[in-house]
N, CA and C of each residue as an Amber inpcrd file, in Angstrom:
protein
   525
 -59.1070000 -77.5570000 -17.5820000 -59.7270000 -76.2590000 -17.8140000
 -60.5060000 -76.2820000 -19.1100000 -61.4310000 -75.3280000 -19.2530000
 -62.2610000 -75.3130000 -20.4420000 -61.7350000 -74.2730000 -21.4320000
 -62.1130000 -74.4300000 -22.6920000 -61.7650000 -73.4380000 -23.7000000
 -60.3010000 -73.3580000 -24.0310000 -59.5130000 -74.3410000 -23.6310000
 -58.1030000 -74.3610000 -24.0000000 -57.2400000 -73.3840000 -23.2210000
 -57.7980000 -72.7340000 -22.1990000 -57.0150000 -71.8010000 -21.4070000
 -56.4030000 -72.5470000 -20.2330000 -55.0910000 -72.4850000 -20.0760000
 -54.4700000 -73.1820000 -18.9510000 -54.8940000 -72.5370000 -17.6410000
 -54.8860000 -73.2920000 -16.5590000 -55.2180000 -72.6800000 -15.2680000
 -54.1870000 -71.6090000 -14.9280000 -54.6030000 -70.5880000 -14.1350000
 -53.6700000 -69.5010000 -13.8090000 -52.3370000 -69.9930000 -13.2460000
 -52.3320000 -71.0960000 -12.5170000 -51.0880000 -71.5800000 -11.9250000
 -50.0820000 -72.0080000 -12.9860000 -50.5730000 -72.3630000 -14.1970000
 -49.6840000 -72.7970000 -15.2710000 -49.2810000 -71.6270000 -16.1660000
 -49.7320000 -70.4360000 -15.8330000 -49.4810000 -69.2730000 -16.6800000
 -48.1780000 -68.5880000 -16.3020000 -47.8010000 -67.7030000 -17.1510000
 -46.6280000 -66.8720000 -16.9710000 -46.7510000 -66.0810000 -15.6550000
 -45.7450000 -66.1410000 -14.7960000 -45.8010000 -65.4130000 -13.5210000
 -45.9850000 -63.9030000 -13.7080000 -45.4080000 -63.3540000 -14.7860000
 -45.5860000 -61.9160000 -15.0410000 -47.0390000 -61.6040000 -15.3530000
 -47.6910000 -62.4760000 -16.1390000 -49.0990000 -62.2900000 -16.4670000
 -49.9560000 -62.4230000 -15.2050000 -49.5880000 -63.3770000 -14.3630000
 -50.3030000 -63.5670000 -13.1080000 -50.1970000 -62.3150000 -12.2300000
 -49.0120000 -61.7410000 -12.1660000 -48.8020000 -60.5190000 -11.3810000
 -49.6030000 -59.3540000 -11.9700000 -49.5890000 -59.2450000 -13.2840000
 -50.3330000 -58.1830000 -13.9620000 -51.8340000 -58.3240000 -13.7080000
 -52.3410000 -59.5610000 -13.7760000 -53.7580000 -59.8140000 -13.5080000
 -54.0880000 -59.4570000 -12.0620000 -53.1890000 -59.7690000 -11.1440000
 -53.3910000 -59.4270000  -9.7410000 -53.4550000 -57.9240000  -9.5240000
 -52.5890000 -57.1880000 -10.2150000 -52.5900000 -55.7260000 -10.1040000
 -53.8890000 -55.1500000 -10.6610000 -54.3260000 -55.6770000 -11.7880000
 -55.5850000 -55.2190000 -12.3930000 -56.7560000 -55.5100000 -11.4670000
 -56.7400000 -56.6940000 -10.8630000 -57.7980000 -57.0960000  -9.9390000
 -57.8710000 -56.1260000  -8.7600000 -56.7310000 -55.7960000  -8.1930000
 -56.6980000 -54.8610000  -7.0670000 -57.1810000 -53.4730000  -7.4870000
 -56.7640000 -53.0030000  -8.6540000 -57.1920000 -51.6860000  -9.1430000
 -58.7080000 -51.6480000  -9.3570000 -59.2580000 -52.7160000  -9.9100000
 -60.7050000 -52.7640000 -10.1460000 -61.4480000 -52.8270000  -8.8060000
 -60.9170000 -53.5880000  -7.8490000 -61.5430000 -53.6410000  -6.5280000
 -61.5560000 -52.2560000  -5.8700000 -60.4710000 -51.5200000  -6.0140000
 -60.4210000 -50.1530000  -5.4720000 -61.4650000 -49.2700000  -6.1530000
 -61.6160000 -49.4430000  -7.4720000 -62.6090000 -48.6580000  -8.1950000
 -64.0160000 -49.0020000  -7.7170000 -64.2940000 -50.2840000  -7.5130000
 -65.6110000 -50.6970000  -7.0170000 -65.8900000 -50.0560000  -5.6650000
 -64.8950000 -50.0850000  -4.7780000 -65.0690000 -49.4590000  -3.4640000
 -65.3350000 -47.9590000  -3.6010000 -64.6450000 -47.3330000  -4.5230000
 -64.8540000 -45.8830000  -4.7200000 -66.2480000 -45.6140000  -5.2800000
 -66.6910000 -46.4340000  -6.2160000 -68.0440000 -46.2760000  -6.7640000
 -69.0750000 -46.4480000  -5.6500000 -68.9300000 -47.4940000  -4.8570000
 -69.8840000 -47.7410000  -3.7760000 -69.8940000 -46.6020000  -2.7610000
 -68.7090000 -46.0680000  -2.4460000 -68.6250000 -44.9140000  -1.5290000
 -69.3170000 -43.7030000  -2.1240000 -69.0530000 -43.4520000  -3.4080000
 -69.6500000 -42.2940000  -4.0730000 -71.1710000 -42.4150000  -4.1090000
 -71.6690000 -43.6200000  -4.3390000 -73.1190000 -43.8230000  -4.3630000
 -73.7360000 -43.6060000  -2.9870000 -73.0540000 -44.0170000  -1.9410000
 -73.6190000 -43.8650000  -0.5970000 -73.4490000 -42.4460000  -0.0620000
 -72.3490000 -41.7650000  -0.4110000 -72.1140000 -40.4040000   0.0790000
 -73.0630000 -39.4050000  -0.5630000 -73.2340000 -39.5280000  -1.8640000
 -74.1420000 -38.6610000  -2.6240000 -73.7600000 -37.1810000  -2.5570000
 -72.4930000 -36.8800000  -2.2990000 -72.0180000 -35.4900000  -2.2990000
 -71.8420000 -35.0200000  -3.7430000 -71.8200000 -33.7290000  -3.9410000
 -71.7120000 -33.1890000  -5.3010000 -70.4220000 -33.6480000  -5.9830000
 -69.3270000 -33.6710000  -5.2330000 -68.0430000 -34.1370000  -5.7730000
 -68.1520000 -35.5980000  -6.2500000 -68.8550000 -36.4180000  -5.4690000
 -69.0540000 -37.8190000  -5.8350000 -69.9380000 -37.9430000  -7.0820000
 -70.9880000 -37.1430000  -7.1340000 -71.8730000 -37.1710000  -8.3050000
 -71.1040000 -36.8070000  -9.5670000 -70.2190000 -35.8180000  -9.4600000
 -69.4150000 -35.4160000 -10.6120000 -68.4700000 -36.5370000 -11.0310000
 -67.8530000 -37.1990000 -10.0710000 -66.9590000 -38.3130000 -10.3830000
 -67.7290000 -39.4240000 -11.0770000 -68.9280000 -39.7270000 -10.5970000
 -69.7570000 -40.7680000 -11.2260000 -70.1520000 -40.3680000 -12.6430000
 -70.4700000 -39.0910000 -12.8380000 -70.7940000 -38.6150000 -14.2040000
 -69.5850000 -38.7780000 -15.1290000 -68.3910000 -38.5640000 -14.5800000
 -67.1780000 -38.7030000 -15.3940000 -66.9500000 -40.1380000 -15.8440000
 -67.2110000 -41.1260000 -14.9650000 -66.9420000 -42.5020000 -15.3680000
 -67.9620000 -43.0400000 -16.3660000 -69.0920000 -42.3300000 -16.5150000
 -70.0560000 -42.7440000 -17.5430000 -70.0310000 -41.8120000 -18.7500000
 -68.9800000 -41.0570000 -18.8600000 -68.7750000 -40.2060000 -20.0290000
 -68.1580000 -41.0840000 -21.1240000 -68.7340000 -41.0680000 -22.3420000
 -68.1660000 -41.8980000 -23.4160000 -66.6930000 -41.6020000 -23.7140000
 -66.2250000 -40.3990000 -23.3660000 -64.8170000 -40.0610000 -23.5860000
 -63.8940000 -40.6270000 -22.5100000 -64.4700000 -41.1040000 -21.4170000
 -63.6850000 -41.7220000 -20.3570000 -63.4310000 -43.1710000 -20.7530000
 -62.2020000 -43.6200000 -20.6300000 -61.8220000 -44.9650000 -21.0800000
 -62.1060000 -46.0560000 -20.0460000 -62.6400000 -45.7050000 -18.8920000
 -62.8210000 -46.6580000 -17.8010000 -63.6330000 -47.8820000 -18.2310000
 -64.8470000 -47.6840000 -18.7070000 -65.7110000 -48.8130000 -19.0530000
 -65.1500000 -49.6080000 -20.2270000 -64.6490000 -48.9240000 -21.2370000
 -64.0990000 -49.6590000 -22.3770000 -62.8630000 -50.4640000 -21.9710000
 -62.0800000 -49.9600000 -21.0340000 -60.9250000 -50.7110000 -20.5400000
 -61.3800000 -51.9700000 -19.8140000 -62.4090000 -51.8530000 -18.9950000
 -62.9490000 -53.0200000 -18.2960000 -63.4600000 -54.0680000 -19.2880000
 -64.1660000 -53.6050000 -20.3060000 -64.6850000 -54.5220000 -21.3330000
 -63.5260000 -55.2200000 -22.0460000 -62.4840000 -54.4700000 -22.3460000
 -61.3220000 -55.0630000 -23.0310000 -60.6420000 -56.1180000 -22.1570000
 -60.5750000 -55.8880000 -20.8680000 -60.0060000 -56.8920000 -19.9590000
 -60.8530000 -58.1580000 -20.0070000 -62.1610000 -57.9770000 -19.9980000
 -63.0700000 -59.1190000 -19.9780000 -62.9740000 -59.9570000 -21.2480000
 -62.7510000 -59.3110000 -22.3810000 -62.7050000 -60.0610000 -23.6470000
 -61.2910000 -60.5070000 -24.0180000 -60.2930000 -60.0680000 -23.2690000
 -58.9060000 -60.4250000 -23.5530000 -58.6630000 -61.9030000 -23.2260000
 -58.3460000 -62.7210000 -24.2280000 -58.1580000 -64.1650000 -23.9850000
 -57.1130000 -64.4940000 -22.9240000 -56.0680000 -63.6990000 -22.8150000
 -55.0090000 -64.0470000 -21.8580000 -55.4700000 -63.9470000 -20.4090000
 -56.5780000 -63.2320000 -20.1540000 -57.0870000 -63.1120000 -18.7890000
 -58.2590000 -64.0610000 -18.5140000 -58.5870000 -64.8970000 -19.4710000
 -59.7440000 -65.7890000 -19.3570000 -59.6740000 -66.6940000 -18.1340000
 -58.5090000 -67.1810000 -17.7870000 -58.3610000 -68.1080000 -16.6670000
 -58.3070000 -67.4620000 -15.2990000 -58.3280000 -66.1500000 -15.2280000
 -58.2320000 -65.4480000 -13.9520000 -59.6420000 -65.1220000 -13.4440000
 -60.2070000 -66.0670000 -12.7030000 -61.5970000 -65.9670000 -12.2620000
 -61.8250000 -64.7550000 -11.3690000 -60.9160000 -64.5060000 -10.4470000
 -61.0660000 -63.3560000  -9.5620000 -61.1250000 -62.0440000 -10.3270000
 -60.2600000 -61.9170000 -11.3120000 -60.2640000 -60.7130000 -12.1490000
 -61.5820000 -60.6020000 -12.9040000 -62.0340000 -61.7070000 -13.4760000
 -63.3150000 -61.6940000 -14.2050000 -64.4610000 -61.2800000 -13.2940000
 -64.4720000 -61.7900000 -12.0750000 -65.5500000 -61.4610000 -11.1290000
 -65.5970000 -59.9660000 -10.8320000 -64.4540000 -59.3820000 -10.5090000
 -64.4620000 -57.9550000 -10.1580000 -64.7350000 -57.0840000 -11.3750000
 -64.2510000 -57.4850000 -12.5420000 -64.5210000 -56.7030000 -13.7640000
 -66.0160000 -56.7410000 -14.0880000 -66.6240000 -57.9120000 -13.9890000
 -68.0730000 -58.0150000 -14.2330000 -68.8450000 -57.1470000 -13.2420000
 -68.4550000 -57.1720000 -11.9850000 -69.1250000 -56.3620000 -10.9620000
 -68.9470000 -54.8790000 -11.2530000 -67.7620000 -54.4690000 -11.6320000
 -67.5170000 -53.0470000 -11.9360000 -68.3420000 -52.6030000 -13.1420000
 -68.3710000 -53.4130000 -14.1770000 -69.1710000 -53.0710000 -15.3630000
 -70.6370000 -52.9450000 -14.9740000 -71.1170000 -53.8880000 -14.1850000
 -72.5140000 -53.8600000 -13.7610000 -72.8240000 -52.5810000 -12.9820000
 -71.9460000 -52.1890000 -12.0700000 -72.1560000 -50.9580000 -11.3000000
 -72.1470000 -49.7200000 -12.1870000 -71.2080000 -49.6660000 -13.1110000
 -71.1230000 -48.5050000 -14.0080000 -72.3660000 -48.4300000 -14.8880000
 -72.8280000 -49.5730000 -15.3700000 -74.0550000 -49.5760000 -16.1730000
 -75.2580000 -49.1250000 -15.3500000 -75.3190000 -49.5590000 -14.0930000
 -76.4230000 -49.1280000 -13.2310000 -76.4200000 -47.6060000 -13.0840000
 -75.2420000 -47.0440000 -12.8840000 -75.1270000 -45.5820000 -12.7580000
 -75.5720000 -44.9220000 -14.0560000 -75.1020000 -45.4460000 -15.1740000
 -75.4660000 -44.8770000 -16.4730000 -76.9760000 -44.9230000 -16.6820000
 -77.5990000 -46.0350000 -16.3510000 -79.0490000 -46.1880000 -16.5130000
 -79.7910000 -45.1690000 -15.6480000 -79.3270000 -44.9740000 -14.4230000
 -79.9820000 -44.0210000 -13.5150000 -79.9020000 -42.5830000 -14.0220000
 -78.8890000 -42.2950000 -14.8230000 -78.6890000 -40.9210000 -15.2940000
 -79.2670000 -40.6640000 -16.6850000 -79.8990000 -41.6630000 -17.2680000
 -80.4830000 -41.4830000 -18.6050000 -81.7630000 -40.6590000 -18.4940000
 -81.8750000 -39.6910000 -19.3810000 -83.0810000 -38.8720000 -19.4840000
 -83.6570000 -39.0230000 -20.8820000 -84.8800000 -38.5970000 -21.0540000
 -85.4810000 -38.6140000 -22.3760000 -86.0990000 -39.9550000 -22.7220000
 -86.3520000 -40.1710000 -24.0100000 -87.0820000 -41.3780000 -24.4320000
 -86.3630000 -42.6870000 -24.1110000 -85.0410000 -42.6880000 -24.0760000
 -84.3010000 -43.9130000 -23.7760000 -84.5630000 -44.3920000 -22.3430000
 -84.8850000 -43.4720000 -21.4430000 -85.1200000 -43.8300000 -20.0440000
 -86.3000000 -44.7920000 -19.9040000 -87.2270000 -44.7760000 -20.8510000
 -88.4070000 -45.6290000 -20.7880000 -88.1930000 -46.9770000 -21.4580000
 -87.0680000 -47.1520000 -22.1150000 -86.7720000 -48.3900000 -22.8390000
 -86.3550000 -49.4770000 -21.8410000 -86.9650000 -50.6550000 -21.9490000
 -86.6030000 -51.7710000 -21.0610000 -85.1440000 -52.1760000 -21.2140000
 -84.5790000 -51.9310000 -22.3780000 -83.1950000 -52.3060000 -22.6670000
 -82.2610000 -51.1030000 -22.6050000 -82.5750000 -50.1650000 -21.7330000
 -81.7850000 -48.9410000 -21.6300000 -80.3350000 -49.2520000 -21.2520000
 -80.1200000 -50.2940000 -20.4770000 -78.7480000 -50.6690000 -20.1100000
 -77.9290000 -51.0750000 -21.3220000 -78.5540000 -51.8000000 -22.2320000
 -77.8730000 -52.1870000 -23.4640000 -77.5780000 -50.9500000 -24.3010000
 -78.5260000 -50.0430000 -24.3690000 -78.3100000 -48.7890000 -25.0930000
 -77.1300000 -48.0340000 -24.4670000 -77.0680000 -48.0070000 -23.1330000
 -75.9620000 -47.3180000 -22.4410000 -74.6230000 -47.9670000 -22.7840000
 -74.5800000 -49.2980000 -22.7770000 -73.3280000 -49.9930000 -23.0890000
 -72.8530000 -49.6240000 -24.4900000 -73.7550000 -49.6670000 -25.4540000
 -73.3940000 -49.3140000 -26.8340000 -72.9380000 -47.8600000 -26.8980000
 -73.6530000 -46.9890000 -26.2200000 -73.3150000 -45.5600000 -26.2190000
 -71.9360000 -45.3060000 -25.6030000 -71.6040000 -46.0620000 -24.5480000
 -70.3610000 -45.8120000 -23.8220000 -69.1380000 -46.5000000 -24.4140000
 -69.3070000 -47.6950000 -25.0020000 -68.1300000 -48.4160000 -25.5100000
 -68.1850000 -48.6740000 -27.0120000 -69.3280000 -48.4090000 -27.6370000
 -69.4470000 -48.6040000 -29.0800000 -69.9740000 -49.9810000 -29.4550000
 -70.4200000 -50.0820000 -30.6940000 -70.9990000 -51.3290000 -31.2110000
 -69.9920000 -52.4760000 -31.2100000 -68.7660000 -52.1920000 -31.6420000
 -67.7710000 -53.2530000 -31.8020000 -67.4650000 -53.9480000 -30.4750000
 -67.1510000 -53.1670000 -29.4370000 -66.8480000 -53.7730000 -28.1370000
 -68.0870000 -54.4360000 -27.5320000 -69.2400000 -53.8280000 -27.7340000
 -70.4760000 -54.4300000 -27.2280000 -70.6980000 -55.7980000 -27.8630000
 -70.5240000 -55.8780000 -29.1750000 -70.6980000 -57.1510000 -29.8770000
 -69.6790000 -58.2020000 -29.4490000 -68.5120000 -57.7650000 -29.0200000
 -67.4900000 -58.7100000 -28.5520000 -67.7430000 -59.1630000 -27.1190000
 -68.2320000 -58.2760000 -26.2680000 -68.3650000 -58.6140000 -24.8540000
 -69.6300000 -59.4180000 -24.5500000 -70.7020000 -59.1900000 -25.2680000
 -71.9500000 -59.8820000 -24.9360000 -71.8260000 -61.4020000 -25.0000000
 -71.2120000 -61.9760000 -26.0450000 -71.0710000 -63.4360000 -26.0480000
 -70.1710000 -63.9570000 -24.9240000 -69.1630000 -63.1910000 -24.5510000
 -68.2720000 -63.5930000 -23.4590000 -69.0550000 -63.6380000 -22.1450000
 -69.8270000 -62.6060000 -21.8890000 -70.6010000 -62.5440000 -20.6470000
 -71.6750000 -63.6410000 -20.6390000 -72.3310000 -63.8390000 -21.7750000
 -73.3500000 -64.8960000 -21.8660000 -72.7290000 -66.2660000 -21.6080000
 -71.5280000 -66.4830000 -22.1380000 -70.8470000 -67.7630000 -21.9180000
 -70.5320000 -67.9750000 -20.4430000 -70.0360000 -66.9390000 -19.7790000
 -69.7200000 -67.0530000 -18.3520000 -71.0040000 -67.3330000 -17.5610000
 -72.0960000 -66.6990000 -17.9530000 -73.3700000 -66.9010000 -17.2540000
 -73.9150000 -68.3130000 -17.4630000 -73.7460000 -68.8600000 -18.6570000
 -74.3340000 -70.1530000 -19.0150000 -73.4700000 -71.3470000 -18.6480000
 -72.1760000 -71.1690000 -18.5970000 -71.2260000 -72.2700000 -18.4990000
 -71.2430000 -72.9390000 -17.1200000 -71.5650000 -74.2280000 -17.1090000
 -71.5860000 -74.9760000 -15.8580000 -70.1960000 -75.1140000 -15.2540000
 -69.1570000 -75.0960000 -16.0910000 -67.7960000 -75.2320000 -15.5850000
 -67.2550000 -73.9210000 -15.0320000 -67.9470000 -72.8230000 -15.2930000
 -67.4840000 -71.5250000 -14.8160000 -67.7070000 -71.4120000 -13.3100000
 -66.8660000 -70.6590000 -12.6720000 -66.9870000 -70.3640000 -11.2540000
 -68.3790000 -69.7690000 -10.9880000 -69.1290000 -70.2970000 -10.0030000
 -70.4870000 -69.7970000  -9.7420000 -70.5570000 -68.2980000  -9.4720000
 -69.5770000 -67.7540000  -8.7540000 -69.5950000 -66.3240000  -8.4680000
 -69.4360000 -65.5130000  -9.7530000 -68.5730000 -65.9590000 -10.6630000
 -68.4200000 -65.2710000 -11.9480000 -69.7190000 -65.3630000 -12.7480000
 -70.3530000 -66.5370000 -12.7230000 -71.6250000 -66.7100000 -13.4440000
 -72.6950000 -65.7930000 -12.8610000 -72.7270000 -65.6840000 -11.5520000
 -73.6920000 -64.8040000 -10.8950000 -73.4490000 -63.3470000 -11.2900000
 -72.2010000 -62.9160000 -11.2710000 -71.8760000 -61.5440000 -11.6640000
 -72.2090000 -61.3020000 -13.1280000 -72.0070000 -62.3120000 -13.9730000
 -72.3490000 -62.1850000 -15.3900000 -73.8580000 -62.0250000 -15.5530000
 -74.6310000 -62.8030000 -14.8190000 -76.0880000 -62.6740000 -14.8810000
 -76.5530000 -61.3050000 -14.3920000 -75.9060000 -60.7990000 -13.3410000
 -76.2660000 -59.4650000 -12.8380000 -75.9580000 -58.3870000 -13.8800000
 -74.8340000 -58.5420000 -14.5650000 -74.4950000 -57.5850000 -15.6090000
 -75.5120000 -57.6630000 -16.7430000 -75.8620000 -58.8770000 -17.1800000
 -76.8500000 -59.0380000 -18.2390000 -78.2010000 -58.4630000 -17.8240000
 -78.5670000 -58.6410000 -16.5590000 -79.8270000 -58.0850000 -16.0630000
 -79.8170000 -56.5620000 -16.1400000 -78.6630000 -55.9750000 -15.8960000
 -78.5360000 -54.5150000 -15.9730000 -78.7830000 -54.0210000 -17.3980000
 -78.4410000 -54.8540000 -18.3790000 -78.6260000 -54.4790000 -19.7820000
 -80.0830000 -54.4920000 -20.1870000 -80.8640000 -55.3780000 -19.6020000
 -82.2830000 -55.4610000 -19.9280000 -82.6610000 -56.8140000 -20.4870000
 -83.9420000 -57.0150000 -20.7410000 -84.4470000 -58.3320000 -21.1670000
 -83.8870000 -58.8260000 -22.4970000 -83.4650000 -57.9290000 -23.3520000
 -82.8810000 -58.3570000 -24.6280000 -81.5880000 -59.1400000 -24.4020000
 -80.8280000 -58.7630000 -23.3950000 -79.5660000 -59.4450000 -23.0940000
 -79.7590000 -60.6040000 -22.1250000 -80.6790000 -60.4470000 -21.1780000
 -80.9250000 -61.4920000 -20.1880000 -82.0070000 -62.4160000 -20.7310000
 -81.6000000 -63.3430000 -21.5580000 -82.5230000 -64.2280000 -22.2580000
 -83.2180000 -65.1860000 -21.2900000 -84.4440000 -65.5680000 -21.6490000
 -85.2520000 -66.4710000 -20.8250000 -84.5660000 -67.8250000 -20.6190000
 -83.7480000 -68.2440000 -21.5750000 -83.0750000 -69.5390000 -21.4450000
 -82.0790000 -69.5650000 -20.2820000 -81.7830000 -68.4150000 -19.6890000
 -80.8670000 -68.3660000 -18.5520000 -81.5750000 -68.5970000 -17.2140000
 -82.9020000 -68.6820000 -17.2190000 -83.6620000 -68.8650000 -15.9780000
 -83.2320000 -70.1170000 -15.2070000 -83.0730000 -71.2840000 -15.8600000
 -82.6170000 -72.4550000 -15.0830000 -81.2380000 -72.2400000 -14.4410000
 -80.3630000 -71.5440000 -15.1280000 -79.0290000 -71.2570000 -14.5840000
 -79.1470000 -70.3540000 -13.3620000 -80.0580000 -69.4010000 -13.4250000
 -80.2810000 -68.5000000 -12.3090000 -80.7470000 -69.2790000 -11.0760000
 -81.6820000 -70.2040000 -11.2660000 -82.1600000 -71.0330000 -10.1610000
 -81.0150000 -71.8850000  -9.6080000 -80.2150000 -72.4620000 -10.4920000
 -79.0600000 -73.2540000 -10.0770000 -78.1080000 -72.4220000  -9.2210000
 -77.8720000 -71.1830000  -9.6210000 -76.9640000 -70.3250000  -8.8600000
 -77.5560000 -69.9130000  -7.5200000 -78.8740000 -69.7680000  -7.4440000
 -79.5140000 -69.4750000  -6.1560000 -79.2590000 -70.6100000  -5.1710000
 -79.2920000 -71.8350000  -5.6780000 -79.0390000 -73.0040000  -4.8350000
 -77.5680000 -73.0540000  -4.4200000 -76.6710000 -72.8050000  -5.3670000
 -75.2410000 -72.8930000  -5.1000000 -74.7070000 -71.7090000  -4.3060000
 -75.3460000 -70.5510000  -4.4750000 -74.9120000 -69.3120000  -3.7920000
 -76.0950000 -68.6590000  -3.0930000 -76.6420000 -69.2490000  -2.0480000
 -77.8510000 -68.6990000  -1.4320000 -77.6820000 -67.2670000  -0.9110000
 -76.4710000 -66.8850000  -0.5420000 -76.2420000 -65.5250000  -0.0540000
 -76.3560000 -64.4860000  -1.1550000 -76.2930000 -64.9110000  -2.4230000
 -76.4070000 -63.9790000  -3.5540000 -77.8470000 -63.8440000  -4.0360000
 -78.7410000 -64.7320000  -3.5810000 -80.1490000 -64.7000000  -4.0010000
 -80.7840000 -63.4580000  -3.4380000
C-alpha cells in the first residue's frame, strides 16, 4: 500500500465496520440527493437548501472523513464521499446568486463558504493526491477529478489533463 496506510484487511475490524457504516450512510445520502434533484418538489428543494447551509454539518463532516488518515485505506468510502461532496458542491453552485455566480471558480468559493478556509486547505491536497496518484483506485481518482472540476479551473489544474485521459482509457463508461 502507499503512504504507509495498511490495506483495509489489515485494519482493526471495528474501524472496518465503522467505515462500512459510514459508506452506507453516504450512499443513502447520495441516493436522496439524486432523488431530490430529479423530483424537484418544494420539499426536496428545501432539503437541498438545508444541506448547503453553512450551519449544516453535512459537508464539513464529509470533508473530515476524507481527510481523516484512519480512513485513507477505505477506497469505497473515499469514492462515495468524493461523489457526495461533488454533488453538494454542484447544488451549491446552482444556487449561487450575485457576482459570485459569474466567477469561474464559484465552486471553490462555495467550498470555502460552506466548510471554511481551514478545512478547504486540508482537503484540497488530499483530493489532488487521489486524482494524481497512479496507485490510487481509478474510480476514486475519477471522482476526485469530478470534485475538482466542480470547484473550477483554479482547483482543476492543467497538469491533471494526462491523468484525465488515462482515466478515460481505464474507465470508458465514466468518460
